[in-house]
C-alpha positions in Angstrom: -13.8 27.5 17.2 -10.8 26.6 19.4 -10.4 22.9 20.2 -9.3 20.6 23.0 -7.6 17.3 22.6 -10.8 15.7 23.8 -12.6 17.3 20.8 -10.1 15.6 18.5 -10.5 12.3 20.2 -14.3 12.4 20.1 -16.2 9.9 18.1 -16.3 12.2 15.1 -12.6 12.9 15.3 -11.5 9.2 15.4 -14.1 8.4 12.7 -12.5 10.9 10.3 -9.1 9.6 11.2 -10.1 6.0 10.5 -11.4 7.2 7.1 -8.0 8.8 6.3 -6.2 5.7 7.2 -8.4 3.5 5.0 -7.1 5.3 2.0 -3.6 5.1 3.3 -3.9 1.3 3.7 -5.2 1.0 0.1 -2.3 3.0 -1.2 0.3 0.9 0.8 1.8 4.1 2.2 1.8 6.2 5.4 0.4 9.5 6.6 2.0 12.0 8.9 0.7 13.5 12.1 0.7 16.8 10.4 -1.5 15.6 7.5 -4.1 14.2 9.9 -4.0 17.5 11.9 -4.7 19.6 8.8 -7.5 17.3 7.7 -9.2 17.2 11.1 -9.0 21.0 11.3 -11.0 21.2 8.1 -13.4 18.3 8.7 -14.2 19.4 12.3 -14.4 23.0 11.3 -11.7 24.1 13.8 -10.4 27.7 13.5 -6.7 28.0 13.3 -4.1 25.2 13.4 -4.4 21.8 15.0 -1.0 20.8 16.4 0.5 17.6 15.1 1.7 16.8 18.6 -1.9 16.2 19.6 -2.6 13.6 16.9 -0.8 10.9 18.8 -3.7 11.0 21.3 -6.2 10.7 18.5 -4.5 7.8 16.9 -4.0 6.0 20.2 -7.7 6.5 21.1 -8.7 5.1 17.7 -6.4 2.1 18.1 -7.8 1.3 21.6 -11.3 1.6 20.1 -10.5 -0.8 17.3 -8.9 -3.4 19.7 -12.1 -3.2 21.9 -14.0 -4.5 18.9 -11.3 -6.9 17.7 -8.4 -7.6 20.0 -6.4 -9.2 17.1 -6.9 -6.3 14.7 -3.6 -5.2 13.0 -1.9 -2.1 14.4 -3.1 0.5 11.9 -1.6 3.2 14.1 1.9 2.3 12.9 1.0 3.9 9.6 0.9 7.4 11.2 4.4 8.7 11.1 6.6 11.7 12.1 7.4 13.9 9.1 11.0 14.2 10.0 11.8 10.5 10.8 9.2 8.8 8.7 8.5 6.5 11.6 5.6 6.2 14.1 6.0 8.1 17.4 6.7 6.7 20.8 3.0 6.3 21.5 3.1 3.2 19.2 5.6 1.4 21.4 3.1 0.2 24.0 0.9 -1.3 21.3 4.0 -3.0 19.8 5.0 -4.4 23.2 1.6 -5.8 23.8 1.3 -7.3 20.3 4.7 -8.9 20.4 4.7 -9.9 24.1 7.7 -7.8 24.9 8.8 -6.6 28.4 7.9 -3.1 29.5 11.1 -1.4 28.7 12.6 0.5 25.8 12.8 -1.2 22.4 16.1 -0.9 20.5 15.9 1.1 17.3 16.8 -1.9 15.2 14.1 -4.1 16.9 11.5 -1.3 16.6 12.1 -1.0 12.9 11.5 -4.8 12.5 8.4 -4.7 14.6 6.9 -1.8 12.8 7.6 -3.5 9.4 5.9 -6.7 10.6 3.0 -4.8 12.0 2.5 -2.7 8.9 2.5 -5.8 6.6 -0.4 -7.2 8.6 -2.2 -3.9 8.3 -1.9 -3.8 4.5 -2.9 -7.5 4.1 -6.0 -7.2 6.4 -9.2 -7.2 4.4 -11.8 -6.4 7.1 -11.1 -2.7 7.8 -14.5 -1.7 6.3 -16.3 -4.2 8.6 -14.4 -2.8 11.7 -15.3 0.7 10.6 -19.0 -0.3 10.5 -18.8 -2.0 13.9 -17.2 1.1 15.5 -19.4 3.8 13.9 -22.6 2.0 12.6 -22.0 3.5 9.2 -20.6 2.2 5.9 -16.9 2.9 5.5 -16.1 5.6 3.0 -14.7 4.5 -0.3 -11.0 4.1 0.2 -8.9 4.3 -3.0 -5.2 5.2 -3.0 -5.8 7.0 -6.4 -7.6 9.8 -4.4 -4.2 10.8 -2.9 -2.9 11.7 -6.4 -6.0 12.8 -8.2 -5.1 16.4 -8.8 -6.3 19.0 -11.3 -3.3 19.5 -13.5 -3.4 17.8 -16.8 0.3 16.8 -17.0 0.0 13.4 -18.6 -2.3 10.4 -18.8 -1.4 7.9 -16.0 -2.9 4.5 -16.1 -6.3 4.2 -14.4 -7.5 1.2 -12.5 -10.8 -0.3 -13.7 -12.3 -0.1 -10.2 -11.5 3.6 -9.4 -14.0 5.5 -11.4 -11.1 7.7 -12.5 -10.4 7.3 -16.2 -7.3 8.2 -18.1 -7.2 8.5 -21.8 -5.0 5.5 -22.6 -6.1 2.5 -24.6 -8.4 -0.1 -23.1 -6.7 -3.1 -21.5 -6.7 -6.1 -23.9 -8.3 -9.4 -23.0 -4.9 -11.1 -23.3 -3.4 -8.8 -20.8 -6.3 -9.4 -18.3 -6.0 -13.2 -18.7 -2.2 -13.1 -18.1 -2.7 -11.0 -15.0 -5.3 -13.3 -13.6 -3.2 -16.3 -14.3 -0.2 -14.8 -12.5 -2.4 -13.9 -9.5 -3.6 -17.4 -9.1 -0.2 -19.1 -9.8 2.3 -17.1 -7.6 4.9 -19.9 -7.7 5.2 -19.3 -11.5 6.8 -16.0 -10.8 8.8 -17.3 -7.7 6.4 -15.7 -5.2 5.2 -17.5 -2.1 2.5 -20.1 -2.9 0.5 -18.9 0.1 1.1 -15.1 0.3 -0.2 -13.0 3.1 -1.5 -10.5 0.5 -2.2 -10.9 -3.2 -4.0 -8.6 -5.5 -4.1 -7.1 -9.0 -3.8 -3.4 -9.9 -1.9 -2.0 -6.9 -1.9 1.8 -7.4 1.4 3.6 -6.5 1.5 7.2 -5.5 3.4 8.0 -8.8 0.1 7.2 -10.6 1.6 3.9 -11.8 -0.2 0.7 -11.4 1.5 -2.6 -10.6 -0.2 -5.4 -12.5 0.1 -8.0 -9.7 1.3 -7.7 -6.1 2.3 -10.4 -3.7 3.6 -10.1 -0.1 4.6 -12.5 2.6 6.7 -11.7 5.7 9.7 -9.7 4.5 9.2 -10.5 0.8 7.4 -8.3 -1.6 6.9 -9.2 -5.3 5.9 -6.5 -7.9 4.9 -8.0 -11.2 4.5 -6.3 -14.6 3.0 -8.4 -17.4 3.3 -8.1 -21.1 0.9 -10.2 -23.1 1.2 -12.1 -26.3 0.4 -8.9 -28.1 3.6 -7.2 -26.8 6.7 -6.5 -28.9 10.3 -5.4 -28.2 9.4 -1.8 -27.3 6.8 -3.1 -24.8 9.4 -5.3 -23.2 11.9 -2.4 -22.9 9.2 -0.3 -21.3 8.3 -3.2 -19.0 11.8 -3.4 -17.6 11.9 0.3 -16.8 8.4 0.0 -15.3 9.7 -2.6 -12.9 12.6 -0.4 -11.9 10.2 2.5 -11.2 7.7 0.3 -9.3 10.4 -0.9 -7.0 11.8 2.6 -6.3 8.4 4.2 -5.7 7.1 1.3 -3.6 10.2 1.5 -1.4 9.9 5.3 -1.1 6.2 5.4 -0.2 6.7 2.6 2.4 9.7 4.4 4.1 9.3 4.1 7.8 7.3 0.8 7.7 9.9 -1.3 6.0 12.9 -3.1 7.6 15.0 -5.4 5.6 12.1 -6.1 3.3 13.1 -7.7 0.0 11.4 -6.2 -3.0 11.5 -8.3 -6.2 10.4 -6.8 -9.5 9.4 -9.3 -12.1 8.5 -8.8 -15.8 6.3 -11.6 -17.2 6.3 -12.1 -21.0 4.5 -14.6 -23.2 7.4 -15.3 -25.5 11.1 -15.3 -25.1 12.6 -11.8 -24.9 15.7 -10.9 -27.0 19.2 -11.0 -25.6 19.1 -7.2 -25.3 16.1 -7.4 -23.0 17.7 -10.2 -21.0 20.8 -8.1 -20.5 18.8 -5.0 -19.7 16.8 -6.8 -17.1 19.9 -8.5 -15.6 21.7 -5.1 -15.4 18.8 -3.6 -13.3 18.0 -6.6 -11.2 14.6 -7.3 -12.9 13.5 -10.9 -13.0 12.2 -12.2 -16.3 9.6 -15.0 -16.5 8.1 -16.4 -19.7 4.5 -17.7 -19.3 2.7 -18.4 -22.7 -0.7 -18.3 -21.0 -2.8 -17.1 -23.9 -1.1 -19.4 -26.3 -2.1 -22.3 -24.0 -5.6 -21.0 -23.2 -6.4 -20.3 -26.9 -5.1 -23.7 -27.9 
């Protein structure tokens, strides 16, 4: 069936769109107008192509609906971006002006980048999206896991699998020592030079490369990605850990393109015993911070 913009902006249309965005939030990434258009065409059973230029109206309608329920809700619409620029369209500017109390005139490119980055950080840190979904639609929010964005059919390797995802790789089970070290880092951010009161803190942040960051902290323009290697780890594990940190930093920056402005990403490798001089030099060369925390040695007495 052909469609109208009103069809796309209907309750069903914005409900589907909110569902797509919940997964995007969990993955700490963005989604293009074209991707939403293609998904809506399938979910609303629309014949032919839905034009990406119409999706701005859908996203704007959704954002207005969210603000009617919670006027302080973060601007989730800034995560919908143009495929060419990687940035939200001009339709987001009115929301940005209102949120940041700006005059009704054009926003400079530099200032816009900064505002979008600030708004996006609030979106990723917000924990009540499922509740807002329920308030809007009277239904439980769909399960939103970033892993679904990369869960394909080709068996080209065994990426790590988060314990909460229901998707299991074939790698070895996580050791108790590794779990204890992750939990300790999560609850003691200052030990890894992260803010003592972060805006967002979590374990097992899945990246779109299939890699999983052990611990993640964010506050303002600072992001900390932490890989831990427990007391069981040896020199080869430390080498791998340094390169994991390099990869995490690069992938995170890539998947957040368009919602980052002068954000500082720190990659940290936590070990439980002193790394060799080679590991220290390798980490220094690639700007990876090293922190030694003998957590299991202390906990096990």
